[in-house]
N, C-alpha and C positions, 0 to 999 in steps of 0.2 A: 438460534435455538428457539427464540420466542416465536418467530414466524412459523417454524415447523409445528410448534404446539398449537398455534392458531389454525393452521391448515388441518391438523389432525382433529381439532374440535369441529371444524366444518364437515369433515368426513363423518364424524360420529353423529352430528346432527342430521346429515343427509340419510344416514342409516337408521335414524330414530333410535339410536342406542342410548342407554342410560349413563354411559361412561365412555371414555376414550380407551379403545382396545389396541392391541399390538398391530393389527391390520391397518388401523387408522394412522398410527404413527409411521408404519412402513410406507404407506401410500404418500404421506406428507413428505417424508424424507426423499422419496423418489421424485416427487414434483419439484422439490427444492433443488435437488441435484441436477435435474433437467434444466431448470431456470439458470443455474450457475453455468452449466456447459453452454447453453445458448448465449448467455452474455459474453462469455469468453470467445465464442465463435464470432459474434458480431463485432465486439469491441477489441478483441485481442487482449494484450496485457497492458493496455493503456491505463494510466492512473486517473485520467480525466483532467489533468493539469498539464498544459503544454510545456511549461518550464520544468516540471518534475520529469516528464517524459524525455525532454532534451537532456536533463542532467543524468538520467539513467543511461542514455546513449553515450554520453561523455564518459561516465564511470565504467561502462563496458570496455571502452578503449583505454582509458587512463588508469583505472582501478583506484587511484587515490589522488585527490586534488585539495589544495587549500581552499578555504571558504572564500578568500579574496579572489582566487583564480576562477572559482565557480561564478561569483558575482560578475566579474568582468566578461567571462565567456558568454553568459546568458543575458548580459545587459541589464542586470537588476540594479535598481537604484536604492531601494529601501531594505534595510536589514530585516524588517518584519516580514516582508515578502519572501526573502531568502530563508528565514526561520520556518515559514509555513511550508515551503518546498521541501526543506530538509526534514522537518517533522513528519511530513507525509511519507517520504521514502523510508524513514526509520520505522514508522508505524507499520508499513507494508513489508518490512523486512528486506528492503533492497539496498539499504545503506546504513552506515554507522557514522556518528559524528563525535569527535573527541580531540583533545589536544595532541599535537604532534611534537616534533623535536624543536629545538631552539628556533625562534623567529628570526627575521632579518636583523642583521647586526647584533645577534646574540640577545635580542630582546625577549619579550613574552612569547611563549610557544604559540605557533600558528594553530588555528582550528582546522582540522582535517576532515574531509568528507571521504569515506571509504566505501567501495562497493562490497557487498556481501556475495556469497556464493549464488544467491538466487537472482542477482541483478542480471 
């Protein structure tokens, strides 16, 4: 939204207008939409993180995985790196993370990574 307002200000300045008008906003929205479509065309639906993209592919197939299985499958050593990957997918709406059923040998519940409908 902020970038659209900045673009509309540029259009208003180019028109030597005293204020931002509806036409300036419409033009800014059109430019922003074009930029988004172009980025999707060029980069597809990549997250920009190779591990996050790999996890998305796994979740499309498996739908639900334990955090430990994700770590092993992706070859991740540090919990912070796995947190970053999961946080990115959650923020983008591709996954949810939460406690599952009982863990191994009835211990603490395993942390589950689940695909969402948009995965």
